[in-house]
Structure formats: structure tokens, C-alpha cells
C-alpha positions as CSV (number, residue, x, y, z in Angstrom):
1,M,-35.2,89.7,-28.2
2,L,-35.8,92.6,-26.4
3,T,-35.8,92.6,-22.2
4,V,-36.6,95.8,-21.1
5,S,-36.3,95.9,-16.8
6,T,-37.6,99.0,-15.0
7,V,-37.3,100.2,-11.5
8,N,-37.5,102.5,-8.8
9,V,-34.4,102.7,-7.1
10,N,-35.5,104.7,-4.4
11,G,-32.0,107.1,-4.1
12,L,-29.0,105.2,-6.6
13,R,-26.1,105.6,-4.1
14,A,-28.2,103.8,-1.1
15,A,-28.9,101.2,-3.7
16,A,-25.7,100.9,-5.5
17,K,-23.9,100.0,-1.7
18,K,-26.9,97.0,-0.8
19,G,-26.9,95.5,-4.2
20,F,-27.6,96.8,-7.6
21,V,-24.9,97.1,-8.9
22,E,-24.6,93.2,-8.5
23,W,-28.4,92.9,-10.1
24,L,-27.1,95.1,-13.1
25,A,-24.0,93.1,-13.6
26,A,-26.1,90.0,-13.7
27,T,-29.5,91.1,-15.4
28,K,-30.2,89.8,-19.1
29,A,-32.5,92.8,-20.0
30,D,-31.4,95.0,-22.8
31,V,-32.6,98.2,-21.5
32,V,-32.6,99.1,-18.1
33,A,-35.0,102.6,-16.7
34,C,-34.5,103.7,-13.6
35,Q,-36.6,105.8,-11.3
36,E,-35.7,107.9,-8.0
37,V,-31.9,108.3,-8.8
38,R,-31.7,111.8,-6.5
39,A,-28.4,111.7,-7.8
40,E,-26.0,113.9,-10.2
41,A,-23.7,111.5,-12.8
42,G,-20.7,112.8,-10.1
43,Q,-22.0,111.6,-7.5
44,L,-22.1,108.1,-8.4
45,P,-19.7,105.7,-8.4
46,A,-18.0,104.0,-12.0
47,A,-19.5,101.1,-11.4
48,V,-23.3,103.3,-11.5
49,I,-22.0,105.5,-14.0
50,E,-20.0,103.9,-16.2
51,P,-20.8,100.1,-16.3
52,E,-19.1,98.0,-18.5
53,G,-21.5,97.2,-21.2
54,W,-23.6,99.9,-21.2
55,F,-25.2,102.7,-22.2
56,V,-26.2,105.7,-20.3
57,V,-28.2,108.6,-19.7
58,H,-28.9,110.4,-16.5
59,A,-31.5,112.8,-16.3
60,P,-30.8,113.8,-12.6
61,S,-33.4,117.3,-11.2
62,A,-33.1,120.7,-10.8
63,V,-33.8,120.3,-7.6
64,K,-30.4,118.4,-6.2
65,G,-31.3,115.3,-4.2
66,R,-34.7,115.0,-5.7
67,N,-36.4,112.8,-8.6
68,G,-34.2,112.2,-11.2
69,V,-34.5,109.4,-14.5
70,A,-31.8,107.3,-15.8
71,I,-31.4,104.7,-19.0
72,Y,-28.9,101.9,-19.5
73,S,-29.0,100.5,-22.6
74,R,-26.8,98.0,-24.3
75,E,-27.2,99.4,-27.9
76,E,-25.8,102.8,-28.5
77,P,-29.2,104.7,-28.7
78,E,-29.9,106.6,-31.7
79,E,-31.4,109.7,-30.0
80,V,-31.7,111.1,-26.8
81,R,-34.8,113.5,-25.5
82,I,-34.7,114.5,-21.6
83,G,-38.4,115.9,-21.0
84,F,-42.0,116.4,-22.6
85,G,-41.9,120.1,-23.8
86,E,-43.8,121.0,-20.7
87,P,-41.6,123.4,-19.4
88,E,-42.7,123.0,-15.6
89,F,-41.5,119.0,-15.7
90,E,-38.4,119.9,-18.2
91,D,-35.3,119.4,-15.4
92,S,-37.7,118.0,-13.6
93,G,-36.3,114.5,-13.4
94,R,-39.3,112.5,-14.6
95,Y,-39.0,111.7,-18.1
96,L,-36.1,110.7,-19.9
97,E,-36.9,108.9,-23.7
98,V,-33.5,106.7,-26.2
99,H,-34.6,105.9,-29.4
100,L,-32.9,102.9,-30.0
101,A,-33.6,100.9,-34.1
102,K,-36.7,99.5,-33.3
103,V,-38.4,100.8,-30.3
104,V,-38.5,103.8,-28.1
105,V,-38.1,103.6,-24.9
106,A,-39.2,106.0,-21.7
107,S,-38.2,105.7,-18.3
108,L,-41.4,107.4,-16.5
109,Y,-41.8,108.7,-12.9
110,L,-45.1,110.1,-12.7
111,P,-45.5,112.6,-9.2
112,S,-46.9,110.8,-6.7
113,G,-49.1,113.2,-4.8
114,D,-51.1,114.0,-1.5
115,V,-54.6,114.8,-1.4
116,G,-55.3,118.7,-0.4
117,T,-51.8,119.6,-1.1
118,E,-49.7,121.3,-4.1
119,R,-48.3,117.7,-4.5
120,Q,-51.5,116.6,-6.1
121,A,-52.1,119.6,-7.8
122,E,-48.5,119.2,-9.4
123,K,-49.4,115.6,-10.4
124,E,-52.7,116.8,-11.9
125,R,-50.6,119.3,-14.3
126,F,-48.3,116.6,-14.9
127,M,-51.3,114.1,-16.2
128,A,-52.8,117.1,-18.2
129,A,-49.7,117.6,-20.4
130,F,-48.2,114.1,-20.6
131,L,-51.3,112.1,-22.0
132,P,-51.4,114.7,-25.8
133,Y,-47.2,113.6,-25.4
134,L,-48.3,110.0,-25.4
135,V,-50.2,110.4,-28.1
136,E,-47.7,112.7,-29.8
137,L,-45.3,110.3,-29.3
138,R,-47.1,107.1,-30.6
139,A,-47.8,108.8,-33.9
140,K,-44.2,110.0,-34.5
141,A,-42.3,107.0,-33.4
142,A,-44.9,105.0,-36.2
143,A,-44.0,107.4,-38.8
144,A,-40.1,106.0,-38.1
145,G,-41.1,102.9,-38.2
146,R,-40.7,102.5,-34.6
147,E,-42.9,101.0,-30.9
148,V,-42.9,102.6,-27.8
149,V,-42.7,101.3,-24.7
150,V,-43.2,103.8,-21.2
151,V,-41.8,102.4,-18.7
152,G,-41.3,103.4,-14.8
153,D,-43.6,104.2,-11.8
154,W,-46.6,105.2,-12.5
155,N,-47.9,105.9,-9.4
156,I,-51.2,104.8,-9.8
157,A,-53.0,101.9,-9.6
158,Y,-55.4,101.2,-12.5
159,D,-58.0,98.6,-10.4
160,T,-58.8,97.2,-7.0
161,V,-56.5,94.3,-8.2
162,D,-53.3,96.1,-8.6
163,L,-53.0,97.0,-4.4
164,K,-54.1,94.7,-1.3
165,N,-56.2,97.0,0.6
166,W,-57.8,99.4,-2.1
167,R,-60.6,99.6,0.2
168,G,-58.7,101.9,2.4
169,N,-57.4,103.9,-0.2
170,R,-60.4,104.8,-2.3
171,K,-59.5,108.8,-1.3
172,N,-55.7,108.3,-1.2
173,S,-53.4,110.0,-3.8
174,G,-52.8,107.1,-5.8
175,F,-56.2,105.5,-5.9
176,L,-58.4,108.4,-6.6
177,P,-61.1,107.7,-8.9
178,E,-59.9,111.2,-11.5
179,E,-56.4,109.6,-11.5
180,R,-57.5,105.7,-12.6
181,E,-59.7,107.7,-15.0
182,W,-56.9,109.2,-16.4
183,L,-55.0,106.0,-16.4
184,G,-57.8,104.3,-18.8
185,R,-57.2,107.8,-21.4
186,V,-53.6,106.1,-21.9
187,Y,-55.2,103.0,-22.6
188,T,-58.2,104.0,-25.2
189,E,-57.4,107.4,-25.8
190,A,-53.5,107.1,-26.3
191,G,-53.7,103.5,-27.0
192,Y,-50.8,101.8,-24.9
193,T,-51.3,98.5,-23.5
194,D,-50.3,97.6,-19.7
195,V,-48.6,94.6,-21.0
196,Q,-48.4,92.7,-17.4
197,R,-52.2,93.1,-17.8
198,R,-52.2,91.4,-20.8
199,L,-50.3,88.3,-19.9
200,D,-51.8,88.4,-16.5
201,P,-55.0,89.7,-16.9
202,E,-56.8,88.6,-13.7
203,G,-54.4,89.7,-10.9
204,P,-54.4,90.3,-8.2
205,G,-51.0,92.0,-8.3
206,P,-48.0,91.3,-8.9
207,Y,-47.4,94.5,-6.6
208,T,-44.2,95.9,-7.3
209,W,-43.1,98.3,-4.8
210,W,-44.5,97.6,-0.7
211,S,-44.4,100.8,2.2
212,Y,-40.9,100.0,4.6
213,R,-43.3,100.7,7.4
214,G,-44.9,97.7,9.0
215,Q,-44.9,93.9,7.8
216,A,-46.4,95.4,3.8
217,F,-43.2,93.2,2.1
218,D,-43.6,90.0,4.6
219,N,-47.9,90.0,4.1
220,D,-47.5,91.1,0.3
221,S,-49.4,93.7,1.4
222,G,-48.4,96.3,-1.8
223,W,-49.2,97.8,-5.0
224,R,-48.5,98.0,-8.3
225,I,-47.6,100.8,-10.0
226,D,-44.4,100.2,-11.9
227,C,-45.4,99.3,-15.5
228,Q,-44.7,98.5,-18.7
229,L,-46.9,100.6,-21.4
230,A,-46.5,99.5,-24.3
231,T,-47.8,100.6,-28.2
232,P,-50.1,97.6,-30.0
233,G,-47.5,96.6,-32.0
234,L,-44.7,96.1,-29.3
235,A,-47.4,94.9,-26.5
236,E,-48.5,91.7,-29.1
237,K,-45.0,90.7,-29.0
238,V,-44.5,90.2,-25.3
239,V,-44.0,87.0,-24.0
240,D,-42.9,87.3,-20.4
241,V,-43.7,89.7,-17.9
242,V,-41.7,89.1,-13.7
243,V,-41.6,91.4,-11.1
244,E,-38.2,90.5,-9.4
245,R,-39.6,90.5,-5.5
246,A,-36.8,89.5,-3.6
247,A,-36.8,86.8,-1.6
248,A,-36.9,88.3,1.7
249,Y,-37.1,91.6,3.2
250,D,-33.3,92.3,3.7
251,Q,-32.4,91.5,0.5
252,R,-34.3,94.0,-0.8
253,W,-32.1,97.3,-2.3
254,S,-35.3,99.5,-3.1
255,D,-39.0,99.6,-1.5
256,H,-39.9,98.6,-5.1
257,A,-39.3,95.2,-7.7
258,P,-37.5,95.7,-11.0
259,V,-40.4,94.5,-13.4
260,T,-38.6,93.3,-16.6
261,A,-40.4,92.6,-19.7
262,T,-39.3,90.5,-22.9
263,Y,-40.5,90.8,-26.4
264,D,-39.9,88.9,-29.3
265,I,-38.9,91.7,-31.9
């Protein structure tokens, strides 16, 4: 069995003080992928950067205090790759992959956009470059006898069952028709499967992110934007997917919840 967990930590230094360290010590996951780390290794405590029993790879952003992805693995990676070959995003702290014996696990922090701004243009450039890489990654992994799972914060809700207030967000980044169409191409052209939807095709949710504003968490008014997308051979072997939603608002250590999937490999 292979258990993979992904979570946007919303700042690892802050999360470490609120409960991430305890969560990492308790998790049964074999691989943990983090996004929005927003720290370099030297800024993190030993319990986070060198936890016992884990091999850790960090890919910080060249812009201090922004982005950043990381992967914790109980198995030592045979190969590590940071970035996906697009110069603009190579040191942006948005993509990291580790090659294990049977599976390539990638941690993705896809840009969040804002309609009509440069942030949305950046998101569109990232998506345009990332789709062909996903196709290439799947082919190369297959040639090496590996499956692939790309996990992380995709910053796109694919369908109406993936966010509570879909009617009010039809013109907002994260639920734009062109973003949803692009994610559909990840499923069709690149051939990846959303393993949560493989087990629970109807929804709604389960949501993985809730705004800190208002009563979003208490009302479960969230978005399902943290996903595990696997190549078909691995997707067929998923046996369980759990969103580790905190029991109460004051027990959260991020505005996202970990998404943990188990594969019978």
C-alpha cells in the first residue's frame, strides 16, 4: 500500500506552531506533499526540516516569503526534479517531483489568479506550459515502469459540486470556464484521473479549502481545489481518499485540509 497526503500549509512556520508537527508525527502517510511553504529550509525548525524517519526535499521560491513546495517521503527518492522546464516558473516554488521505486509523486502549487490582473495572466501562462509537461511526464514515467500522481493545490474547482457557492463564483478566478476547460484537458488529453471523483463521482465536495473570513468553515462553504490526479494504472488502485477536515475552527493549522489517498500498489 502507498498512502500519499497533500496539504497547502499556508505558511509552514505558522502551521508548525499550530499543529503541523504533531500531525506529521501521527500521519500514516508514506509521502506528504506541501504547498505554500513560504519559507526556506534555514528558517524552519528541526522538527519540520529534519523530522525523524523522513527524507525531505524543499523547493522554495526565489521571491522570499512566497509560494514554496516540499515533499516528505519515507522512501529515499531515486531522483528529484524541481520545476518543469519552463524558465519563468523554474525557481518559483510551484512544482517539485520525487521519483520513487514505483511512482513519481509531484507537489504542485498552481497560481491563484485574479480576473483582469497580471496574476491571472501568470496563471494562464503556467497552465499553458504545464499541460504538455504532464503529457511528457506520463510518457517518461511509463517508459521507466512508473505511475504518476500529481498532488496539490490546483486552484481550480472543476464542476459545480466542487464549490458551495458556484453560482456566485462563475466570473471569479478558480471557477472560470476557461480554467475548468483546461482542467478537463488534463483529464482527457493528458490522461490523468481525479482519484477523489473516481471513488465519489457525485459529490458535493468534500471541500478542502475554506476562507478564514466569516463563517465559511462552520457552514462548510468551501472549495475542492486540493486534489490528487493519477495516471490510469495508479488511479485504478486507489482504495480510499479522506479529507482530514479539522473537528473545529480553532483546531485548524491551515485554511486547507490534508487530502490523503491510499493506493494498493
